[in-house]
C-alpha positions in Angstrom: 93.7 105.9 74.3 95.0 106.3 77.7 92.4 106.2 80.6 93.1 107.4 84.0 91.0 107.3 87.1 91.6 109.8 89.9 90.0 111.6 92.8 90.3 115.4 93.3 88.6 118.8 94.1 87.1 121.0 91.5 89.0 124.4 91.4 87.3 126.2 88.6 85.1 125.8 85.6 84.8 127.9 82.3 82.6 127.6 79.3 84.0 125.8 76.4 82.1 125.9 73.1 78.3 125.9 73.1 77.7 123.2 75.6 81.0 122.0 77.3 83.1 123.0 80.2 86.8 123.4 80.7 87.4 122.0 84.2 90.4 122.7 86.4 91.0 120.1 89.1 93.5 119.3 91.8 93.8 115.5 92.0 95.4 112.9 94.1 97.6 111.3 91.5 97.7 113.9 88.7 98.1 117.1 90.6 96.6 120.1 88.8 94.9 119.2 85.6 92.7 120.9 83.0 90.3 118.7 81.0 87.1 119.1 79.0 83.7 117.9 80.0 81.9 117.6 76.7 78.2 118.6 76.9 78.4 119.3 80.6 76.2 122.3 80.4 73.3 120.4 78.8 70.5 119.7 81.5 70.5 116.0 80.5 74.2 115.5 80.7 75.6 113.0 83.2 78.0 115.8 84.3 75.3 118.3 84.9 75.6 120.0 88.4 78.5 117.8 89.4 81.5 120.0 88.4 81.0 122.9 90.6 83.9 124.3 92.6 84.1 123.0 96.2 83.2 119.5 95.0 85.3 116.4 95.7 84.9 114.1 92.8 86.0 110.7 91.5 86.6 110.9 87.8 87.9 109.1 84.8 89.8 111.0 81.9 90.8 109.9 78.5 93.9 111.4 77.2 94.1 112.8 73.7 96.8 114.8 71.8 95.5 118.0 73.4 93.5 118.4 76.6 92.1 115.2 78.2 88.4 114.9 78.4 86.2 113.5 81.1 84.6 110.1 80.5 82.8 109.9 83.9 82.3 111.9 87.2 80.8 111.1 90.6 80.6 113.5 93.4 82.0 112.2 96.7 81.5 115.3 98.9 80.3 118.9 98.5 81.0 121.7 100.9 77.6 123.1 100.7 77.9 125.6 103.7 80.6 127.5 101.9 78.3 128.2 99.0 75.6 129.5 101.2 77.8 132.3 102.7 78.9 135.1 100.5 82.1 135.8 102.6 83.0 132.1 102.6 82.5 131.9 98.9 85.1 134.7 98.4 87.7 133.3 100.8 87.1 129.8 99.7 87.5 130.9 96.1 90.8 132.5 97.0 92.1 129.2 98.5 91.2 127.4 95.3 92.8 130.1 93.2 96.1 129.9 95.2 96.2 126.2 94.6 95.4 126.7 90.9 98.1 129.3 90.3 100.9 127.6 92.3 100.6 123.9 91.8 101.9 121.7 89.0 100.6 118.7 87.0 102.1 116.0 89.2 101.4 114.2 92.4 101.2 116.5 95.6 99.3 114.7 98.3 100.3 117.2 101.0 98.8 120.1 99.2 95.7 118.2 98.3 95.3 117.1 102.0 95.8 120.7 103.1 93.1 122.0 100.6 90.7 119.4 101.8 91.2 120.1 105.5 91.0 123.9 104.9 87.7 123.7 102.9 86.2 121.2 105.4 86.9 123.6 108.3 85.5 126.5 106.3 82.4 124.5 105.7 81.7 124.5 109.4 79.0 127.3 110.0 80.6 128.8 113.1 84.2 129.2 111.7 85.3 132.3 110.0 86.3 132.1 106.3 88.8 135.0 106.8 90.6 133.1 109.5 90.6 129.7 107.7 92.2 131.5 104.7 94.9 132.8 106.9 95.4 129.3 108.3 95.6 127.9 104.8 98.3 130.3 103.6 100.4 129.7 106.7 100.3 125.9 106.2 100.7 126.1 102.6 104.0 127.9 103.0 104.9 125.5 105.8 104.4 122.3 103.7 106.3 123.9 100.8 109.3 124.6 103.0 109.2 128.4 102.7 107.7 129.2 106.0 109.9 131.8 108.0 110.4 131.3 111.7 108.0 133.7 113.5 109.9 133.5 116.7 113.4 134.5 115.9 115.1 137.1 113.8 116.6 135.7 110.4 119.5 138.2 110.9 120.7 138.1 114.5 118.6 135.1 115.7 117.3 137.0 118.6 113.8 136.7 119.9 111.2 138.7 117.9 108.7 141.2 119.3 107.7 142.9 116.1 108.5 141.0 112.9 109.5 142.8 109.8 109.2 141.0 106.5 112.0 141.7 104.1 110.7 140.9 100.6 114.1 140.2 99.0 114.9 137.4 101.5 111.4 136.2 102.6 112.7 136.2 106.1 111.5 137.9 109.3 113.8 140.4 111.0 113.8 142.4 114.2 113.4 146.1 113.8 117.2 146.6 114.4 118.3 144.1 111.7 115.5 145.4 109.3 117.0 149.0 109.7 120.2 147.9 108.1 118.4 146.7 105.0 118.1 148.8 101.9 114.7 147.2 101.2 111.6 148.6 102.9 110.0 145.9 105.1 106.5 145.3 106.2 106.1 145.3 110.0 103.7 142.9 112.0 103.4 144.0 115.5 103.8 141.7 118.5 100.1 140.9 118.8 99.8 140.0 115.2 103.0 138.1 115.2 101.6 135.9 118.1 98.5 135.2 115.8 100.9 134.1 113.1 102.6 131.6 115.5 99.2 130.4 116.8 97.9 129.7 113.2 101.1 127.8 112.5 100.9 125.6 115.6 97.2 124.8 115.6 94.6 123.0 113.5 92.1 125.2 111.5 89.3 124.7 114.0 91.3 126.5 116.6 91.4 129.7 114.5 87.9 130.6 116.0 89.7 131.4 119.3 91.6 134.3 117.7 90.4 137.6 118.9 91.3 140.6 116.6 89.7 143.9 115.6 88.9 144.9 112.0 91.9 147.1 111.5 94.2 144.3 112.8 92.5 141.8 110.6 92.9 144.0 107.5 96.6 144.5 108.4 97.2 140.9 109.0 95.5 139.9 105.7 97.6 142.2 103.6 100.7 141.2 105.4 100.2 137.5 104.9 99.3 138.1 101.2 102.6 139.7 100.8 104.4 136.9 102.5 102.8 134.5 100.1 103.6 136.6 97.0 107.3 136.9 98.1 107.5 133.1 97.4 104.8 132.8 94.7 104.9 135.6 92.4 101.7 134.5 90.5 99.7 135.1 93.7 100.5 138.8 93.6 97.5 139.6 91.3 94.9 136.9 92.3 91.5 137.6 90.6 89.8 136.9 93.9 91.8 139.6 95.7 89.4 142.3 94.4 86.4 140.4 95.9 88.2 139.9 99.2 89.2 143.7 99.2 85.6 144.5 99.2 85.1 142.7 102.4 88.0 144.3 104.3 
C-alpha cells in the first residue's frame, strides 16, 4: 500500500456513508486530490473538527485501487476570521471552488501559494472579502499565463481608456477595434480598468485602498467573472455564484 505525506488546504467536504467524509484538498505535492476520511463524522474520531474548509493541514494518505483514504491529519493553520463573517465565507468559498474546478491532480506550487496568500489576506478583519476575491482572480489568471494586458489594445496596441473584453479571443480591445468584431464585447470603463491594473500590480493588502461605489463593484465583479470564464469554462456556473449574487 502506497503511503504519501503532504500539506494542503481543505477545499470542500461531503458526507460519505454513515460516518465518513469525502475530502477535497489542494496539496503541495499532489495538487487537487479527493480522499476518504473514514469515520470522520464520529465525535471520537481523530479527524473530528480538523477537516473544515479554510484549514491548512498536514496529512498522510494511503492509496488503494479507488479513492485514497486519510490515515492521519494535523491542522497547521485555520483562517478563523473568514468563518466569522458571512460575506467572507461566501467570497472565500468562491475562491476555494475556483481552485477545485480548475486545478489538476499534480504539483502546482504557484496556485497553492496564491490560494494561501489570498485566504490569509481575507482573514484580516479589516480587508474586504469582495476585493480579495477580485485580487485572487486577477492573479490566478496571471500565474496561469492568460492575463490580458489591461494597458494596451490587443488589436491596434494603442493605449486603452475603456477596455472591451471580446470573449472569443480573451483579449482587451479599444472601442474602435471592438467595433469591428462580430462578437458583442463587455466594456470596462476607464476607472474600473484602472482598478484592474491596480489589482494586478499590488499585493492583496493594498486592495483596501480601492474606492468604488456599489454599482461599480457589481459591474466589476460580473466583468471579472466573465474574464475568468472565458479561459476556464467550468467557472461559468460556480455553485457559489448564487450566494455571491445575493450580496451584490
